[in-house]
C-alpha positions in Angstrom: 92.2 98.0 132.5 95.2 99.6 130.7 95.2 103.1 129.4 93.2 102.6 126.1 92.5 106.3 125.3 96.2 107.2 125.2 97.0 104.4 122.8 94.2 105.3 120.4 95.3 108.9 120.5 98.8 107.8 119.5 97.5 105.7 116.6 95.5 108.7 115.4 98.6 110.9 115.7 100.5 108.5 113.4 97.7 108.8 110.8 97.7 112.6 111.0 101.5 112.7 110.7 101.2 111.2 107.2 99.2 114.2 106.1 102.4 116.3 105.9 102.8 115.1 102.3 99.4 116.6 101.2 99.8 120.1 102.8 100.6 121.5 99.4 96.9 121.1 98.5 96.0 123.7 101.1 95.9 127.1 99.7 93.6 129.1 102.0 93.8 130.3 105.6 91.0 127.9 106.7 91.9 124.5 108.1 91.4 121.4 106.0 89.0 119.1 107.9 88.2 115.4 107.7 85.6 113.7 110.0 84.7 110.0 110.2 81.2 108.7 110.6 80.5 106.8 113.9 80.8 103.0 113.7 78.9 101.0 116.4 77.9 97.5 117.3 74.3 96.5 116.7 72.0 96.1 119.7 71.3 92.5 118.7 75.0 91.6 118.8 75.5 93.4 122.1 72.5 91.5 123.6 73.8 88.1 122.4 77.4 88.7 123.5 76.6 90.3 126.9 78.5 93.5 126.2 77.2 97.0 126.8 78.4 100.4 125.8 81.0 102.2 127.9 79.8 105.8 127.6 82.8 107.2 129.6 85.2 105.9 127.0 83.4 106.6 123.7 83.0 109.7 121.5 84.8 112.0 119.1 88.5 112.5 119.1 89.7 115.7 117.3 93.3 116.1 116.4 94.8 119.3 115.0 98.2 119.6 113.3 99.8 122.8 112.0 102.5 122.5 109.3 104.8 125.0 107.9 105.0 125.0 104.1 106.8 127.5 102.0 107.0 129.9 105.0 103.2 129.6 105.6 101.4 127.7 108.3 98.5 125.3 107.3 96.2 123.5 109.7 94.7 120.0 109.3 91.9 118.8 111.6 91.0 115.1 111.7 88.0 113.8 113.7 88.0 110.1 114.6 85.1 108.3 116.4 85.7 105.7 119.1 83.0 103.4 120.5 83.9 101.2 123.4 82.0 98.3 124.9 82.6 96.3 128.1 81.6 93.1 129.9 82.2 92.3 133.6 84.1 89.1 134.3 85.1 87.4 137.5 88.7 86.3 138.1 90.5 84.8 141.1 92.0 87.5 143.4 90.7 90.3 141.2 87.1 89.5 141.7 84.4 91.0 139.4 85.7 93.7 137.1 85.0 95.1 133.6 88.1 93.5 132.1 86.6 92.4 128.7 86.6 95.3 126.3 85.7 95.8 122.6 86.6 99.0 120.7 85.4 100.1 117.2 87.5 102.9 115.7 86.4 104.8 112.6 89.0 107.2 111.0 88.6 109.2 107.8 90.5 108.0 104.7 91.7 111.6 104.1 91.3 111.4 100.3 92.9 114.4 98.5 93.0 114.5 94.7 92.4 110.7 94.6 95.1 109.8 97.0 94.6 108.5 100.5 97.0 109.8 103.2 95.8 107.9 106.2 98.2 104.9 106.7 95.8 103.0 108.8 94.3 101.3 105.7 97.7 99.7 105.0 98.7 98.7 108.5 99.0 95.0 109.3 97.5 93.6 112.5 101.0 93.3 114.0 101.8 97.0 113.1 98.6 98.0 114.8 99.4 96.0 118.0 103.0 97.3 118.0 101.5 100.8 118.1 99.4 99.8 121.0 102.3 98.2 122.8 104.4 101.3 122.4 101.6 103.5 123.9 100.4 101.2 126.7 102.4 101.4 129.9 101.1 98.1 131.0 101.1 95.9 127.9 104.0 93.7 127.1 105.2 90.3 125.9 102.9 90.4 122.8 103.0 87.2 120.7 101.0 86.3 117.6 98.7 83.3 118.1 96.9 82.9 114.8 94.4 84.2 112.2 90.8 83.5 111.2 88.2 85.0 108.9 85.1 86.9 110.2 82.3 88.8 108.4 82.6 92.5 109.0 80.5 95.2 107.2 79.6 92.7 104.5 83.1 91.6 103.9 85.2 88.6 105.0 88.1 90.1 107.0 91.1 88.5 108.7 91.2 88.8 112.4 94.6 88.3 114.1 94.8 87.0 117.6 97.7 87.9 120.0 98.6 86.9 123.5 100.1 89.4 125.9 100.4 90.5 129.5 98.5 93.5 130.8 98.8 95.4 134.0 95.4 96.2 135.6 94.4 98.5 138.4 96.1 97.5 141.6 99.3 96.5 139.8 98.3 92.9 139.1 99.5 91.3 135.8 96.9 89.4 133.8 97.4 87.2 130.7 95.2 88.6 127.9 94.2 87.9 124.4 94.1 90.7 121.8 92.1 90.5 118.6 92.6 93.0 115.8 90.6 93.1 112.5 91.9 94.2 109.2 90.8 97.7 108.4 87.6 97.9 106.3 87.3 100.7 103.8 83.6 101.7 104.2 82.3 104.8 102.5 84.9 107.5 103.2 86.3 105.9 106.4 88.4 103.0 107.6 86.8 100.9 110.4 88.8 98.7 112.8 87.6 96.4 115.6 89.8 95.6 118.6 89.1 93.3 121.6 91.1 92.7 124.8 90.1 90.2 127.5 91.7 87.9 130.1 92.8 84.5 128.8 91.0 82.7 131.7 87.6 83.5 130.3 86.0 80.6 128.4 84.1 81.3 125.1 85.1 84.9 124.8 86.4 84.6 121.2 82.9 83.6 120.1 81.6 86.7 121.7 84.2 88.8 120.0 83.3 87.3 116.6 79.7 88.2 117.3 80.6 91.8 118.0 82.8 92.0 114.9 80.0 90.7 112.7 77.6 93.2 114.4 79.7 96.3 113.5 77.6 98.8 111.6 78.7 102.1 110.0 
């Protein structure tokens, strides 16, 4: 569909950039490392929703940053985990394509001396989508449509729905809906769910809610 990996990388870079304030805690020559645990969707939720794992777009994402502090260089390494799921849908002109996507992102809270430096936990849904829009070449005209509550990792979380236009392969423009969950602090990580699908598909929001409820970490 649109270039999802590039957008997620940009979001992660923003989180790592906030680490610059904690570099003073680094005193040795070894890198300070933070790694998230993988978050997935349960098999039962996948079966009920008709989605399947997209193995070519899932896995670890390691980001390294080197900072200069007091004339010395210090390195920070953050490992995020991305799990992506897909569903084939049929649209006029475009035919059958895997245009319905659901992404689960887990990113470490980066807790040092009792303070969290990963800004993802404080982002609003609109801030999250604005980051996506700035990174996606083919995503524009984003408008907020409304909010609802969905159970996620044992908590009631707000899911915000947006409308947008997305450019798909072949240069066609498709009206899409985007759903973004509030970040959930679970263990030592933040977990976020994100869905994108064409507006022409009936009943897809119910499938998305099933996937969100089925997130496990």
